[in-house]
C-alpha positions, 0 to 999 in steps of 0.5 A: 411446114417449113422447108428448112428443119434447122434454121441455125444452119443458115448462120453456120453457112454465113460464118464459113462462106468461101469469099475472096476475103476468106481465101486471102486470109487462108493463104496469108496465114499459111504464108506467115507460118511458112515465113516464120519457119524460114526466119526460125531456120535462118536465125538458128542456122549458124548454131545448128551448123556449129553443132553439126560440125564435129559430126561425121559426114554421114550424120550431116547428110542425114540431118540435111535430108531430115530437115529437107523432108520436114520442109517438104512435109510442111509444104505438102501439109499446108497444100492439103490444108488449103485444098481441104479448105477450098473443098469445104468452102465449095461444099458449103457454097453449094449447100448455101445455094440449095438452102436459098432455093429451099427458102424460096420454095418455102416462101412460094408454098406459104404464099400459095397456102395463103392464097388458098386460104383467102380463096376458101374465105372468099368462096364461103362468103359467096354463099351460093352467089357465084353467078352473081360475080361481076363480069370481066369481059362480057360478050356483046348483047345484040340489041333486039332492034338489030335482029328479028330473033327473040330468045325466051327462057322458061325458068323457075327454081321450083321443079314440077311446075310444067316448064318442059311441057310449056316449052315443048307445046309453045314451040309447036304452037308458034310454028302452027300459028305462022307457017313461016316461023322457025323455032329452036327449042333447047333442052337444058335438063340432063334428064332429057325429058323434052328431048325424048318427047319432041324427037325420034329415037332414030334421029337421036341415034344418028348423031353422036352423043357428043352433039348435044347441049353439052357441046354448047358450053365448049364452043364459042361460035356456031362454026365450032359446034357443027350446027347441022350435027347438033340440030335435031328435027322434031317429030311434029313439024319441020320448022321446029328444031331441037337441041337435045340433052343427055348426061354429058350436060351434067358433067359439062355444067359442073366442069365449067362451074368449077373452072369459074370458081377457081379462075374468074378469068374463065367466065362461062356465063356468056357462051350461049350469048356468043352462040345464039347472038351469032349472025348464023343463028339469028338468020336461021331462027325466029324464036329460041326457047330454052327449057331450063332446069330448076337449078342454077346450072352453068347452062341455065345461067347461060340461057338467062344471060343470052335471053331477051325474056324470062317466062316463069311458070307456076301452079296455083298451089300454096307451095308452088307460087312461093318460089316466084320471089326467090326466082326473081331475086336470083334473076336480079342478082345476075345483074349486068351479066344478064339482060333478060327481062321477066315477061311475066308469070304464067299459071299452069294446070289451072282448073276452071268452073265454067269460065272462072277459076275454081275457088282455091286457084282463084284464092292463090292467084289473088295472093300471088298478084298481091305479093307481086304488087307488094314487091314492086315487080314491073311484070304481072301474071299473063292473061292467058293461062294453061288449063289442066289436061290430065293427058298433056304431060304424057302427050307433050306435043300431041298428034297433029293439031289436036287438043294439046297444041290448040290449048297453047295457041292463046298463050303463044299469041300473047307471048309473041305479042309481048316479045314484039316484032 
């Protein structure tokens, strides 16, 4: 809606501007009228005097006073007319200034509306590819040759494939395989399943709920997040440390995503890279494992942009393995924002008949390998698989070096070998 209801007002104001020329015209007209009055009076002076000569002195005095009063009235009236002109001109000038401001505001509103319309069109064209947008100022990626720490994201856009179970048990198994290895596990699912399974309630209650994974999205260096506060020791191994998650992570994910949607200069995709590639983190841990949710949240995208490798867990069922192409497609769409390489697909909860997969699982595995070959993937299915253990999901880490942890030793060895020294 336009800020000016009647555009013809602008024409009215232009016609009655109080300019120096307008003032000269007004004073000139008044002067001419006054001069004409004087000339008229002088021209008729003698006839008037002759006409008033026979009259009594009192009548003459009255006539003189009358004519003088008429002159004074004319002068005063002319002054009032000029004063009213100046007042009206000043008022019109203020109205013109206000109108100009309204017109400027109207143009700004129109430009803002146009920009918002363009933003709506641009967002509609993104079609879910917000995270695939180009980076304005990406954070430097510390090359693997310059550090010993390896970062791995466990990621699949399909839920229920055992990402959390694999992440937790891999962390435990890596610590058991090498007595010097320090592992950091980061829970990036606001439901906090991994947090509850790997840390004690007493340890979590010692820390303010703000010292969780949500804080990682608000900081840019380990010094900002008070590292000793956010790291929670696991219940099983002193060299296994956890960054827990709670409902605050969901709010932080949405907040940072909304900011990025409205302002491309507020790119949140490399917050984790600036944190986990910091020398303090690289000096403290040998392996960092990210347990990503089955969604492209801000935190999961951050994990992918900070990681060296991506591990894709699948179950050998018709509905589970079909999510692999979609997951790989999204990894590729991240483009230069992420340097993470797909390490491979790990088959989870497989069932064996002796030393061989049962028929249905063998069939799905063959279809998965054929698909990956047809798509031209430069990675495949890992040699080591995770066999089905009905109690694994509930025990998560198990107790001691029991069946749960030993079950993941072969897989942990293969992953450590693939990540390199």
